C-alpha positions in Angstrom: 6.6 -25.8 31.7 5.2 -25.6 28.0 5.8 -22.3 27.3 9.1 -22.8 27.1 9.4 -25.0 24.0 10.2 -23.6 21.2 9.8 -26.0 18.8 5.5 -25.2 17.8 6.4 -21.4 18.1 9.0 -21.3 16.3 7.0 -23.6 13.2 3.8 -20.7 13.8 6.7 -17.5 13.2 8.1 -19.7 10.1 5.1 -20.4 8.3 3.1 -17.1 9.0 6.6 -15.4 7.6 6.5 -17.6 4.7 3.0 -16.8 4.0 3.4 -12.9 4.9 6.9 -12.9 2.4 6.0 -15.8 -0.8 2.2 -16.1 -0.8 1.1 -12.3 -0.5 3.3 -10.3 -2.3 2.5 -11.4 -5.7 -1.2 -11.3 -5.2 -0.9 -7.5 -4.0 1.1 -6.3 -6.4 -1.2 -8.1 -9.7 -3.7 -5.8 -8.5 -4.3 -3.0 -11.2 -5.2 0.4 -11.0 -8.6 1.2 -12.8 -7.5 5.1 -13.2 -4.1 5.5 -14.9 -2.9 9.3 -14.0 -2.4 11.0 -17.4 0.4 13.4 -18.2 -2.0 16.0 -19.0 -3.4 16.2 -15.3 0.4 16.5 -13.7 0.4 20.2 -15.6 0.2 23.0 -12.8 -2.8 25.1 -13.8 -2.2 28.5 -13.6 -3.9 30.2 -10.6 -6.9 32.3 -11.2 -7.3 36.2 -9.6 -10.3 36.7 -7.8 -12.3 39.7 -8.1 -13.7 40.8 -4.9 -17.3 42.3 -5.2 -16.7 44.9 -2.2 -14.0 47.2 -1.6 
Protein backbone atom coordinates (compact mmCIF):
# COMPACT_ATOMS: atom_id res chain seq x y z
CA UNK A 1 0.00 0.00 0.00
CA UNK A 2 1.62 3.27 -1.05
CA UNK A 3 0.22 5.36 1.81
CA UNK A 4 2.37 3.38 4.25
CA UNK A 5 5.56 4.62 2.64
CA UNK A 6 6.56 7.63 4.82
CA UNK A 7 9.30 8.94 2.54
CA UNK A 8 7.32 11.31 0.26
CA UNK A 9 5.06 12.51 3.10
CA UNK A 10 7.95 13.15 5.43
CA UNK A 11 9.75 15.23 2.82
CA UNK A 12 6.60 17.28 2.17
CA UNK A 13 6.19 17.81 5.92
CA UNK A 14 9.84 18.75 6.33
CA UNK A 15 9.92 21.26 3.47
CA UNK A 16 6.63 22.85 4.47
CA UNK A 17 7.93 23.40 8.03
CA UNK A 18 11.17 24.70 6.58
CA UNK A 19 9.19 27.32 4.68
CA UNK A 20 7.10 28.20 7.73
CA UNK A 21 10.01 28.51 10.13
CA UNK A 22 12.83 29.90 7.99
CA UNK A 23 11.43 31.82 5.04
CA UNK A 24 8.16 33.35 6.28
CA UNK A 25 9.10 34.92 9.68
CA UNK A 26 11.64 37.41 8.23
CA UNK A 27 9.10 38.42 5.60
CA UNK A 28 6.42 38.99 8.22
CA UNK A 29 8.74 40.83 10.60
CA UNK A 30 9.98 43.10 7.80
CA UNK A 31 6.59 44.84 7.58
CA UNK A 32 6.37 48.25 9.19
CA UNK A 33 3.28 49.86 10.58
CA UNK A 34 2.57 53.32 9.13
CA UNK A 35 0.73 54.59 12.21
CA UNK A 36 3.01 54.22 15.18
CA UNK A 37 1.28 54.97 18.49
CA UNK A 38 2.46 58.18 20.09
CA UNK A 39 2.71 58.50 23.90
CA UNK A 40 0.23 61.38 24.03
CA UNK A 41 -2.59 59.11 22.92
CA UNK A 42 -2.01 56.69 25.80
CA UNK A 43 -3.06 59.16 28.50
CA UNK A 44 -6.54 58.52 29.87
CA UNK A 45 -8.87 61.41 29.25
CA UNK A 46 -11.25 62.64 31.93
CA UNK A 47 -14.84 61.72 31.16
CA UNK A 48 -17.15 64.64 30.61
CA UNK A 49 -20.37 64.76 32.63
CA UNK A 50 -23.51 64.79 30.59
CA UNK A 51 -26.14 67.28 31.62
CA UNK A 52 -29.54 65.78 30.96
CA UNK A 53 -31.94 68.36 29.50
CA UNK A 54 -34.96 66.64 31.08
CA UNK A 55 -35.59 65.88 34.75
